[in-house]
Biopython code that builds the backbone (N, CA, C, O; Angstrom):
import numpy as np
from Bio.PDB.StructureBuilder import StructureBuilder

atoms = [
    (1, "MET", "N", (15.943, 17.331, 12.448)),
    (1, "MET", "CA", (15.364, 16.879, 11.214)),
    (1, "MET", "C", (14.254, 17.841, 10.809)),
    (1, "MET", "O", (13.447, 18.260, 11.639)),
    (2, "LYS", "N", (14.223, 18.190, 9.512)),
    (2, "LYS", "CA", (13.229, 19.115, 9.006)),
    (2, "LYS", "C", (11.867, 18.450, 8.892)),
    (2, "LYS", "O", (11.751, 17.236, 8.722)),
    (3, "LYS", "N", (10.842, 19.287, 8.992)),
    (3, "LYS", "CA", (9.484, 18.808, 8.793)),
    (3, "LYS", "C", (9.213, 18.738, 7.293)),
    (3, "LYS", "O", (9.539, 19.674, 6.562)),
    (4, "THR", "N", (8.624, 17.649, 6.831)),
    (4, "THR", "CA", (8.334, 17.474, 5.415)),
    (4, "THR", "C", (7.128, 18.330, 5.030)),
    (4, "THR", "O", (6.088, 18.256, 5.685)),
    (5, "PRO", "N", (7.252, 19.146, 3.971)),
    (5, "PRO", "CA", (6.125, 19.988, 3.541)),
    (5, "PRO", "C", (4.909, 19.154, 3.139)),
    (5, "PRO", "O", (5.044, 18.028, 2.659)),
    (6, "LYS", "N", (3.709, 19.731, 3.344)),
    (6, "LYS", "CA", (2.474, 19.011, 3.047)),
    (6, "LYS", "C", (2.376, 18.630, 1.578)),
    (6, "LYS", "O", (1.845, 17.565, 1.261)),
    (7, "ARG", "N", (2.861, 19.449, 0.692)),
    (7, "ARG", "CA", (2.800, 19.157, -0.737)),
    (7, "ARG", "C", (3.554, 17.869, -1.045)),
    (7, "ARG", "O", (3.085, 17.029, -1.813)),
    (8, "ILE", "N", (4.718, 17.727, -0.439)),
    (8, "ILE", "CA", (5.520, 16.517, -0.662)),
    (8, "ILE", "C", (4.846, 15.305, -0.029)),
    (8, "ILE", "O", (4.873, 14.214, -0.600)),
    (9, "LEU", "N", (4.240, 15.485, 1.147)),
    (9, "LEU", "CA", (3.529, 14.374, 1.778)),
    (9, "LEU", "C", (2.376, 13.890, 0.900)),
    (9, "LEU", "O", (2.133, 12.688, 0.795)),
    (10, "LYS", "N", (1.668, 14.828, 0.272)),
    (10, "LYS", "CA", (0.569, 14.451, -0.624)),
    (10, "LYS", "C", (1.095, 13.699, -1.843)),
    (10, "LYS", "O", (0.495, 12.717, -2.279)),
    (11, "GLU", "N", (2.218, 14.163, -2.393)),
    (11, "GLU", "CA", (2.827, 13.470, -3.531)),
    (11, "GLU", "C", (3.247, 12.057, -3.141)),
    (11, "GLU", "O", (3.062, 11.110, -3.904)),
    (12, "MET", "N", (3.809, 11.929, -1.951)),
    (12, "MET", "CA", (4.246, 10.621, -1.482)),
    (12, "MET", "C", (3.049, 9.696, -1.281)),
    (12, "MET", "O", (3.113, 8.513, -1.616)),
    (13, "ALA", "N", (1.968, 10.228, -0.738)),
    (13, "ALA", "CA", (0.758, 9.427, -0.545)),
    (13, "ALA", "C", (0.232, 8.912, -1.878)),
    (13, "ALA", "O", (-0.217, 7.770, -1.974)),
    (14, "LEU", "N", (0.286, 9.750, -2.899)),
    (14, "LEU", "CA", (-0.160, 9.328, -4.224)),
    (14, "LEU", "C", (0.725, 8.214, -4.778)),
    (14, "LEU", "O", (0.232, 7.303, -5.444)),
    (15, "VAL", "N", (2.026, 8.282, -4.507)),
    (15, "VAL", "CA", (2.947, 7.231, -4.962)),
    (15, "VAL", "C", (2.599, 5.912, -4.270)),
    (15, "VAL", "O", (2.561, 4.865, -4.917)),
    (16, "TYR", "N", (2.344, 5.954, -2.958)),
    (16, "TYR", "CA", (1.969, 4.734, -2.235)),
    (16, "TYR", "C", (0.653, 4.168, -2.760)),
    (16, "TYR", "O", (0.520, 2.954, -2.919)),
    (17, "GLU", "N", (-0.318, 5.035, -3.031)),
    (17, "GLU", "CA", (-1.603, 4.572, -3.542)),
    (17, "GLU", "C", (-1.452, 3.936, -4.925)),
    (17, "GLU", "O", (-2.027, 2.881, -5.190)),
    (18, "LYS", "N", (-0.685, 4.570, -5.800)),
    (18, "LYS", "CA", (-0.472, 4.016, -7.136)),
    (18, "LYS", "C", (0.268, 2.686, -7.047)),
    (18, "LYS", "O", (-0.047, 1.748, -7.778)),
    (19, "SER", "N", (1.239, 2.605, -6.164)),
    (19, "SER", "CA", (1.983, 1.366, -5.988)),
    (19, "SER", "C", (1.049, 0.246, -5.519)),
    (19, "SER", "O", (1.122, -0.876, -6.020)),
    (20, "TRP", "N", (0.190, 0.546, -4.579)),
    (20, "TRP", "CA", (-0.773, -0.447, -4.089)),
    (20, "TRP", "C", (-1.668, -0.916, -5.230)),
    (20, "TRP", "O", (-1.869, -2.117, -5.413)),
    (21, "ASN", "N", (-2.206, 0.031, -5.998)),
    (21, "ASN", "CA", (-3.080, -0.328, -7.116)),
    (21, "ASN", "C", (-2.351, -1.187, -8.145)),
    (21, "ASN", "O", (-2.925, -2.136, -8.678)),
    (22, "ASP", "N", (-1.097, -0.861, -8.425)),
    (22, "ASP", "CA", (-0.314, -1.641, -9.387)),
    (22, "ASP", "C", (-0.076, -3.065, -8.888)),
    (22, "ASP", "O", (-0.215, -4.026, -9.644)),
    (23, "VAL", "N", (0.282, -3.194, -7.611)),
    (23, "VAL", "CA", (0.548, -4.523, -7.055)),
    (23, "VAL", "C", (-0.726, -5.374, -7.086)),
    (23, "VAL", "O", (-0.693, -6.529, -7.511)),
    (24, "VAL", "N", (-1.836, -4.808, -6.640)),
    (24, "VAL", "CA", (-3.087, -5.571, -6.591)),
    (24, "VAL", "C", (-3.555, -5.935, -7.998)),
    (24, "VAL", "O", (-4.035, -7.046, -8.220)),
    (25, "SER", "N", (-3.422, -5.013, -8.947)),
    (25, "SER", "CA", (-3.901, -5.310, -10.304)),
    (25, "SER", "C", (-3.053, -6.382, -10.993)),
    (25, "SER", "O", (-3.529, -7.040, -11.918)),
    (26, "ASN", "N", (-1.815, -6.566, -10.559)),
    (26, "ASN", "CA", (-0.952, -7.584, -11.160)),
    (26, "ASN", "C", (-1.022, -8.944, -10.461)),
    (26, "ASN", "O", (-0.355, -9.890, -10.881)),
    (27, "LEU", "N", (-1.816, -9.044, -9.411)),
    (27, "LEU", "CA", (-1.986, -10.318, -8.709)),
    (27, "LEU", "C", (-2.912, -11.236, -9.499)),
    (27, "LEU", "O", (-3.711, -10.764, -10.308)),
    (28, "PRO", "N", (-2.810, -12.539, -9.269)),
    (28, "PRO", "CA", (-3.787, -13.452, -9.868)),
    (28, "PRO", "C", (-5.202, -13.103, -9.395)),
    (28, "PRO", "O", (-5.383, -12.534, -8.319)),
    (29, "ASN", "N", (-6.182, -13.444, -10.196)),
    (29, "ASN", "CA", (-7.571, -13.078, -9.878)),
    (29, "ASN", "C", (-8.013, -13.538, -8.501)),
    (29, "ASN", "O", (-8.701, -12.802, -7.795)),
    (30, "TRP", "N", (-7.627, -14.752, -8.108)),
    (30, "TRP", "CA", (-8.092, -15.249, -6.823)),
    (30, "TRP", "C", (-7.508, -14.461, -5.658)),
    (30, "TRP", "O", (-8.184, -14.248, -4.652)),
    (31, "LYS", "N", (-6.246, -14.023, -5.789)),
    (31, "LYS", "CA", (-5.658, -13.206, -4.722)),
    (31, "LYS", "C", (-6.298, -11.819, -4.696)),
    (31, "LYS", "O", (-6.554, -11.266, -3.626)),
    (32, "ARG", "N", (-6.551, -11.267, -5.870)),
    (32, "ARG", "CA", (-7.203, -9.961, -5.952)),
    (32, "ARG", "C", (-8.586, -10.014, -5.296)),
    (32, "ARG", "O", (-8.993, -9.084, -4.599)),
    (33, "GLN", "N", (-9.290, -11.105, -5.530)),
    (33, "GLN", "CA", (-10.615, -11.274, -4.931)),
    (33, "GLN", "C", (-10.526, -11.380, -3.412)),
    (33, "GLN", "O", (-11.371, -10.839, -2.700)),
    (34, "VAL", "N", (-9.511, -12.073, -2.918)),
    (34, "VAL", "CA", (-9.320, -12.188, -1.464)),
    (34, "VAL", "C", (-9.093, -10.812, -0.854)),
    (34, "VAL", "O", (-9.679, -10.483, 0.178)),
    (35, "ILE", "N", (-8.245, -10.007, -1.490)),
    (35, "ILE", "CA", (-7.898, -8.699, -0.939)),
    (35, "ILE", "C", (-9.073, -7.728, -1.005)),
    (35, "ILE", "O", (-9.318, -6.988, -0.052)),
    (36, "THR", "N", (-9.794, -7.724, -2.112)),
    (36, "THR", "CA", (-10.849, -6.724, -2.292)),
    (36, "THR", "C", (-12.227, -7.191, -1.836)),
    (36, "THR", "O", (-13.098, -6.365, -1.566)),
    (37, "GLY", "N", (-12.436, -8.497, -1.745)),
    (37, "GLY", "CA", (-13.773, -8.974, -1.463)),
    (37, "GLY", "C", (-14.000, -9.621, -0.119)),
    (37, "GLY", "O", (-15.144, -9.690, 0.328)),
    (38, "HIS", "N", (-12.974, -10.094, 0.542)),
    (38, "HIS", "CA", (-13.143, -10.844, 1.789)),
    (38, "HIS", "C", (-12.681, -10.061, 3.009)),
    (38, "HIS", "O", (-11.915, -10.571, 3.827)),
    (39, "LEU", "N", (-13.142, -8.833, 3.131)),
    (39, "LEU", "CA", (-12.710, -8.068, 4.288)),
    (39, "LEU", "C", (-13.850, -7.253, 4.853)),
    (39, "LEU", "O", (-14.824, -6.936, 4.169)),
    (40, "GLU", "N", (-13.701, -6.930, 6.102)),
    (40, "GLU", "CA", (-14.587, -5.993, 6.774)),
    (40, "GLU", "C", (-13.713, -4.867, 7.294)),
    (40, "GLU", "O", (-12.514, -5.049, 7.507)),
    (41, "VAL", "N", (-14.310, -3.715, 7.497)),
    (41, "VAL", "CA", (-13.573, -2.565, 8.014)),
    (41, "VAL", "C", (-14.164, -2.212, 9.373)),
    (41, "VAL", "O", (-15.372, -2.013, 9.504)),
    (42, "ASP", "N", (-13.295, -2.137, 10.390)),
    (42, "ASP", "CA", (-13.788, -1.797, 11.717)),
    (42, "ASP", "C", (-13.952, -0.282, 11.865)),
    (42, "ASP", "O", (-13.722, 0.467, 10.916)),
    (43, "ASP", "N", (-14.345, 0.158, 13.045)),
    (43, "ASP", "CA", (-14.606, 1.580, 13.290)),
    (43, "ASP", "C", (-13.373, 2.454, 13.112)),
    (43, "ASP", "O", (-13.488, 3.637, 12.791)),
    (44, "ASP", "N", (-12.191, 1.873, 13.319)),
    (44, "ASP", "CA", (-10.943, 2.635, 13.194)),
    (44, "ASP", "C", (-10.406, 2.626, 11.769)),
    (44, "ASP", "O", (-9.378, 3.249, 11.501)),
    (45, "GLY", "N", (-11.075, 1.935, 10.851)),
    (45, "GLY", "CA", (-10.638, 1.887, 9.464)),
    (45, "GLY", "C", (-9.680, 0.752, 9.155)),
    (45, "GLY", "O", (-9.137, 0.683, 8.052)),
    (46, "HIS", "N", (-9.465, -0.140, 10.116)),
    (46, "HIS", "CA", (-8.580, -1.286, 9.893)),
    (46, "HIS", "C", (-9.316, -2.381, 9.137)),
    (46, "HIS", "O", (-10.496, -2.632, 9.381)),
    (47, "HIS", "N", (-8.615, -3.026, 8.220)),
    (47, "HIS", "CA", (-9.197, -4.126, 7.468)),
    (47, "HIS", "C", (-9.116, -5.407, 8.293)),
    (47, "HIS", "O", (-8.073, -5.730, 8.861)),
    (48, "ILE", "N", (-10.227, -6.126, 8.350)),
    (48, "ILE", "CA", (-10.290, -7.377, 9.097)),
    (48, "ILE", "C", (-10.644, -8.478, 8.103)),
    (48, "ILE", "O", (-11.685, -8.422, 7.449)),
    (49, "TYR", "N", (-9.780, -9.470, 7.996)),
    (49, "TYR", "CA", (-9.998, -10.573, 7.072)),
    (49, "TYR", "C", (-10.539, -11.771, 7.828)),
    (49, "TYR", "O", (-10.257, -11.959, 9.011)),
    (50, "ALA", "N", (-11.331, -12.588, 7.118)),
    (50, "ALA", "CA", (-12.014, -13.721, 7.733)),
    (50, "ALA", "C", (-11.042, -14.796, 8.216)),
    (50, "ALA", "O", (-11.287, -15.431, 9.242)),
    (51, "SER", "N", (-9.957, -15.003, 7.501)),
    (51, "SER", "CA", (-9.028, -16.061, 7.899)),
    (51, "SER", "C", (-7.598, -15.539, 7.931)),
    (51, "SER", "O", (-7.283, -14.486, 7.377)),
    (52, "ARG", "N", (-6.767, -16.288, 8.579)),
    (52, "ARG", "CA", (-5.341, -15.949, 8.678)),
    (52, "ARG", "C", (-4.692, -15.973, 7.295)),
    (52, "ARG", "O", (-3.844, -15.132, 6.995)),
    (53, "ARG", "N", (-5.080, -16.922, 6.458)),
    (53, "ARG", "CA", (-4.528, -17.029, 5.105)),
    (53, "ARG", "C", (-4.848, -15.771, 4.287)),
    (53, "ARG", "O", (-3.981, -15.240, 3.592)),
    (54, "ASP", "N", (-6.084, -15.305, 4.373)),
    (54, "ASP", "CA", (-6.468, -14.087, 3.668)),
    (54, "ASP", "C", (-5.656, -12.895, 4.163)),
    (54, "ASP", "O", (-5.214, -12.064, 3.370)),
    (55, "GLN", "N", (-5.464, -12.819, 5.466)),
    (55, "GLN", "CA", (-4.688, -11.731, 6.056)),
    (55, "GLN", "C", (-3.238, -11.779, 5.583)),
    (55, "GLN", "O", (-2.640, -10.738, 5.309)),
    (56, "ASP", "N", (-2.673, -12.977, 5.485)),
    (56, "ASP", "CA", (-1.289, -13.131, 5.021)),
    (56, "ASP", "C", (-1.141, -12.697, 3.555)),
    (56, "ASP", "O", (-0.137, -12.087, 3.188)),
    (57, "ILE", "N", (-2.126, -13.008, 2.729)),
    (57, "ILE", "CA", (-2.093, -12.601, 1.325)),
    (57, "ILE", "C", (-2.111, -11.080, 1.227)),
    (57, "ILE", "O", (-1.346, -10.498, 0.458)),
    (58, "ALA", "N", (-2.974, -10.439, 1.997)),
    (58, "ALA", "CA", (-3.051, -8.977, 1.979)),
    (58, "ALA", "C", (-1.766, -8.359, 2.525)),
    (58, "ALA", "O", (-1.293, -7.347, 2.007)),
    (59, "LYS", "N", (-1.210, -8.956, 3.552)),
    (59, "LYS", "CA", (0.018, -8.449, 4.146)),
    (59, "LYS", "C", (1.185, -8.527, 3.160)),
    (59, "LYS", "O", (2.004, -7.612, 3.078)),
    (60, "GLU", "N", (1.247, -9.626, 2.418)),
    (60, "GLU", "CA", (2.288, -9.810, 1.410)),
    (60, "GLU", "C", (2.182, -8.739, 0.316)),
    (60, "GLU", "O", (3.190, -8.167, -0.101)),
    (61, "ALA", "N", (0.965, -8.476, -0.140)),
    (61, "ALA", "CA", (0.751, -7.448, -1.165)),
    (61, "ALA", "C", (1.093, -6.064, -0.622)),
    (61, "ALA", "O", (1.678, -5.245, -1.331)),
    (62, "THR", "N", (0.736, -5.803, 0.618)),
    (62, "THR", "CA", (1.048, -4.518, 1.247)),
    (62, "THR", "C", (2.557, -4.311, 1.352)),
    (62, "THR", "O", (3.061, -3.220, 1.085)),
    (63, "LYS", "N", (3.264, -5.349, 1.735)),
    (63, "LYS", "CA", (4.721, -5.261, 1.866)),
    (63, "LYS", "C", (5.364, -4.946, 0.516)),
    (63, "LYS", "O", (6.255, -4.100, 0.432)),
    (64, "GLN", "N", (4.910, -5.630, -0.543)),
    (64, "GLN", "CA", (5.478, -5.391, -1.865)),
    (64, "GLN", "C", (5.163, -3.976, -2.353)),
    (64, "GLN", "O", (6.013, -3.325, -2.961)),
    (65, "ALA", "N", (3.948, -3.503, -2.089)),
    (65, "ALA", "CA", (3.579, -2.148, -2.487)),
    (65, "ALA", "C", (4.437, -1.112, -1.759)),
    (65, "ALA", "O", (4.857, -0.118, -2.351)),
    (66, "ARG", "N", (4.690, -1.349, -0.483)),
    (66, "ARG", "CA", (5.519, -0.422, 0.283)),
    (66, "ARG", "C", (6.942, -0.391, -0.240)),
    (66, "ARG", "O", (7.533, 0.681, -0.372)),
    (67, "ILE", "N", (7.495, -1.551, -0.537)),
    (67, "ILE", "CA", (8.864, -1.626, -1.063)),
    (67, "ILE", "C", (8.955, -0.872, -2.393)),
    (67, "ILE", "O", (9.876, -0.083, -2.607)),
    (68, "ASN", "N", (7.991, -1.123, -3.279)),
    (68, "ASN", "CA", (7.988, -0.439, -4.583)),
    (68, "ASN", "C", (7.876, 1.072, -4.413)),
    (68, "ASN", "O", (8.609, 1.830, -5.049)),
    (69, "ALA", "N", (6.959, 1.507, -3.556)),
    (69, "ALA", "CA", (6.758, 2.943, -3.348)),
    (69, "ALA", "C", (7.989, 3.585, -2.708)),
    (69, "ALA", "O", (8.371, 4.694, -3.081)),
    (70, "ASP", "N", (8.603, 2.906, -1.760)),
    (70, "ASP", "CA", (9.805, 3.450, -1.122)),
    (70, "ASP", "C", (10.925, 3.671, -2.143)),
    (70, "ASP", "O", (11.644, 4.668, -2.078)),
    (71, "GLN", "N", (11.066, 2.736, -3.081)),
    (71, "GLN", "CA", (12.094, 2.891, -4.114)),
    (71, "GLN", "C", (11.793, 4.090, -5.017)),
    (71, "GLN", "O", (12.698, 4.848, -5.364)),
    (72, "ILE", "N", (10.549, 4.258, -5.389)),
    (72, "ILE", "CA", (10.161, 5.384, -6.244)),
    (72, "ILE", "C", (10.377, 6.699, -5.515)),
    (72, "ILE", "O", (10.909, 7.652, -6.085)),
    (73, "ILE", "N", (9.968, 6.750, -4.265)),
    (73, "ILE", "CA", (10.106, 7.983, -3.473)),
    (73, "ILE", "C", (11.572, 8.318, -3.257)),
    (73, "ILE", "O", (11.964, 9.483, -3.333)),
    (74, "GLU", "N", (12.375, 7.313, -2.990)),
    (74, "GLU", "CA", (13.817, 7.541, -2.821)),
    (74, "GLU", "C", (14.410, 8.161, -4.079)),
    (74, "GLU", "O", (15.232, 9.074, -3.998)),
    (75, "ALA", "N", (13.996, 7.667, -5.235)),
    (75, "ALA", "CA", (14.510, 8.220, -6.498)),
    (75, "ALA", "C", (13.982, 9.636, -6.734)),
    (75, "ALA", "O", (14.696, 10.492, -7.255)),
    (76, "MET", "N", (12.730, 9.874, -6.351)),
    (76, "MET", "CA", (12.128, 11.199, -6.578)),
    (76, "MET", "C", (12.734, 12.281, -5.702)),
    (76, "MET", "O", (13.007, 13.388, -6.167)),
    (77, "TYR", "N", (12.944, 11.958, -4.434)),
    (77, "TYR", "CA", (13.325, 12.986, -3.462)),
    (77, "TYR", "C", (14.729, 12.823, -2.904)),
    (77, "TYR", "O", (15.054, 13.410, -1.871)),
    (78, "SER", "N", (15.540, 12.060, -3.549)),
    (78, "SER", "CA", (16.895, 11.841, -3.078)),
    (78, "SER", "C", (17.628, 13.175, -2.933)),
    (78, "SER", "O", (17.876, 13.874, -3.915)),
    (79, "GLY", "N", (17.966, 13.508, -1.694)),
    (79, "GLY", "CA", (18.706, 14.730, -1.421)),
    (79, "GLY", "C", (17.886, 15.998, -1.402)),
    (79, "GLY", "O", (18.451, 17.084, -1.268)),
    (80, "LYS", "N", (16.563, 15.902, -1.533)),
    (80, "LYS", "CA", (15.736, 17.111, -1.587)),
    (80, "LYS", "C", (15.179, 17.540, -0.243)),
    (80, "LYS", "O", (14.761, 18.687, -0.088)),
    (81, "TYR", "N", (15.165, 16.633, 0.740)),
    (81, "TYR", "CA", (14.646, 17.031, 2.047)),
    (81, "TYR", "C", (15.335, 16.303, 3.142)),
    (81, "TYR", "O", (15.025, 16.514, 4.315)),
]
sb = StructureBuilder()
sb.init_structure("model")
sb.init_model(0)
sb.init_chain("A")
sb.init_seg("    ")
for serial, (resi, resn, name, xyz) in enumerate(atoms, 1):
    if name == "N":
        sb.init_residue(resn, " ", resi, " ")
    sb.init_atom(name, np.array(xyz, "f"), 0.0, 1.0, " ", f" {name:<3s}", serial, name[0])
structure = sb.get_structure()
């Protein structure tokens, strides 16, 4: 398997970031507040939520963002690497 060029990795990272921003901005206000306001970040950069419910909401949004980004990336780079 070929190594993916850094330029393409950066483009892919931007797609994932945009997808995350789109998913979060389209959530109801209370869910958006849970994701952006009720977390702490540990030394390793992991997000820690106060409750299991908050963590599940963030996990659901993350899953949807990943699915959306994967579809976009598949369309962008289909057969290119």
